[in-house]
C-alpha atoms as one frame of an Amber mdcrd trajectory, in Angstrom:
protein
  14.886 -16.542  16.551  16.488 -16.198  13.078  13.402 -16.455  10.833   9.774
 -15.426  10.766   7.025 -16.363   8.274   3.499 -15.197   7.767   0.639 -16.448
   5.580  -2.362 -14.178   4.891  -5.545 -13.945   2.946  -7.612 -10.899   1.825
 -11.214 -10.889   0.784 -12.100  -8.246  -1.714 -15.761  -7.264  -2.139 -17.161
  -4.546  -4.430 -20.800  -3.601  -4.514 -21.850  -0.493  -6.361 -25.156   1.015
  -7.420 -25.947   4.253  -9.204 -27.224   5.963 -12.330 -25.342   5.582 -15.675
 -25.839   7.992 -18.547 -27.427   6.469 -21.645 -26.216   9.218 -23.967 -23.064
  11.301 -24.440 -24.842  14.487 -23.275 -25.716  12.814 -19.925 -29.449  13.793
 -20.248 -30.911  10.308 -19.558 -29.862   7.873 -16.956 -30.611   4.219 -16.033
 -30.083   2.670 -12.649 -27.180   0.182 -12.601 -25.740  -2.134 -10.100 -22.701
  -4.415 -10.018 -20.731  -6.605  -7.595 -17.359  -8.360  -7.589 -15.809 -10.722
  -5.025 -12.289 -12.094  -5.018  -9.871 -13.811  -2.664  -6.217 -12.708  -2.476
  -3.485 -14.376  -0.561   0.240 -14.330   0.132   3.166 -15.174   2.259   6.149
 -13.261   3.629   9.327 -14.487   5.292  12.402 -12.959   6.849  15.675 -14.552
   7.813  18.505 -13.070   9.884  21.685 -14.131   8.094  23.662 -12.458  10.844
  22.106 -10.160  13.478  22.795  -7.031  11.309  21.844  -8.586   7.937  18.271
  -9.657   7.128  16.809 -11.246   3.938  13.124 -10.729   3.183  10.960 -12.537
   0.621   7.216 -12.017  -0.112   4.586 -13.063  -2.652   1.060 -11.865  -3.001
  -1.850 -12.599  -5.348  -3.498  -9.194  -5.152  -6.421  -7.276  -6.602  -6.966
  -3.526  -7.190 -10.580  -2.661  -7.187 -11.775   0.108  -9.528 -12.442   3.444
  -7.918 -15.700   5.282  -8.045 -14.361   7.740 -10.656 -13.141   4.806 -12.828
 -16.611   3.230 -12.735 -18.957   6.335 -12.688 -16.827   9.346 -13.723 -17.096
  12.745 -12.115 -19.727  14.242 -14.414 -17.166  16.739 -15.692 -13.758  15.553
 -16.928 -13.889  11.823 -16.080 -16.104   9.373 -17.972 -16.586   6.185 -16.024
 -17.070   2.631 -17.209 -19.210   0.493 -14.918 -17.922  -2.676 -16.572 -14.260
  -2.122 -15.717 -12.712  -5.185 -14.081 -10.443  -5.229 -11.008  -6.709  -5.515
 -11.668  -5.315  -8.891 -10.804  -1.620  -9.307 -10.095   1.036 -11.652  -8.879
   3.677  -9.617  -6.869   7.002 -10.808  -5.604   9.578  -8.874  -3.561  13.105
  -9.850  -2.508  15.035  -7.543  -0.097  18.286  -7.546   1.704  18.800  -5.111
   4.623  21.688  -4.099   6.791  21.395  -2.248  10.087  24.425  -1.479  12.173
  25.251   0.690  15.195  28.726   2.083  15.921  28.873   4.222  19.070  26.460
   7.050  18.269  26.365   6.302  14.540  23.591   4.189  13.066  23.556   3.028
   9.484  20.697   1.318   7.630  20.803   0.147   3.963  18.347  -1.940   2.015
  18.403  -3.281  -1.564  15.143  -4.635  -3.018  13.818  -6.242  -6.149  10.165
  -6.030  -7.248   8.317  -8.145  -9.792   4.652  -7.584 -10.644   2.556  -9.492
 -13.322  -0.641  -7.596 -13.760  -3.746  -8.678 -15.757  -6.593  -6.361 -16.673
  -4.453  -3.360 -15.860  -6.623  -0.204 -15.496  -5.446   2.470 -17.876  -6.582
   6.026 -18.056  -7.055   7.368 -21.637  -7.891  10.860 -22.924 -10.539  10.953
 -25.642 -12.063  13.751 -27.632 -15.743  14.439 -26.872 -18.152  16.871 -28.571
 -17.470  20.513 -28.690 -13.678  20.175 -28.965 -13.446  19.033 -25.358 -11.468
  16.104 -23.946 -12.297  13.701 -21.109 -10.652  10.764 -19.341 -11.898   7.262
 -19.802 -10.769   3.932 -18.238 -10.158   0.584 -19.797  -8.733  -2.755 -18.888
  -5.448  -3.033 -20.744  -4.492  -6.735 -20.900  -1.110  -7.697 -19.472   1.511
  -5.449 -17.835   4.807  -6.583 -16.316   6.620  -4.366 -13.799  10.207  -5.090
 -12.854  12.081  -2.814 -10.594  14.528  -2.260  -7.735  15.050   0.165  -4.893
  17.825   1.275  -2.652  17.331   2.913   0.690  20.072   4.367   2.806  19.708
   6.112   6.259  22.338   7.527   8.600  21.780   8.770  12.161  24.191  10.686
  14.333  22.794  10.070  17.810  19.444  11.847  18.093  20.766  15.063  16.553
  21.000  14.269  12.832  19.152  11.948  10.473  19.921  11.768   6.771  18.370
   9.311   4.319  17.264   8.751   0.749  15.642   6.305  -1.532  16.070   5.459
  -5.210  13.434   3.459  -6.989  13.451   2.428 -10.638  10.498   0.655 -12.200
  10.207  -0.586 -15.740   6.573  -1.081 -16.716   6.287  -3.215 -19.847   3.362
  -3.931 -22.105   3.045  -7.694 -22.375
């Protein structure tokens, strides 16, 4: 009654097929196909320290698959790269939340910490192309570490008033 735990797995599958331009003017194309498969997993647990105070902990080995625009572009302002790899990350979250009710007043507050270690981070870059124009390209950018925290506070006065807010700070560091 005081704790709960979950284990999970996620199967990621990417299969794409389409034409890729062989020159910068996009006048000639070759058919291209690609597939990627990966297995992600994780665990999450909660523990009620007291009925109003809950601790939460989670970990996930996650993937972010490239989007169609990142792989193929949009034939206008986005230049795709069919060889872009999925992002791989180790994510951890630690939260502490309080929920209390006093007559018609309800208060909720949560403090959280986030850690994310990402490999093959997908970065959008702007490059100059012919004719003085610019376009976006996508590359895998090595290692990125994200460390952050968030604070959430909500107040309810019966069913008549609800006020709340959230503050999130993330430091994204080139590793």
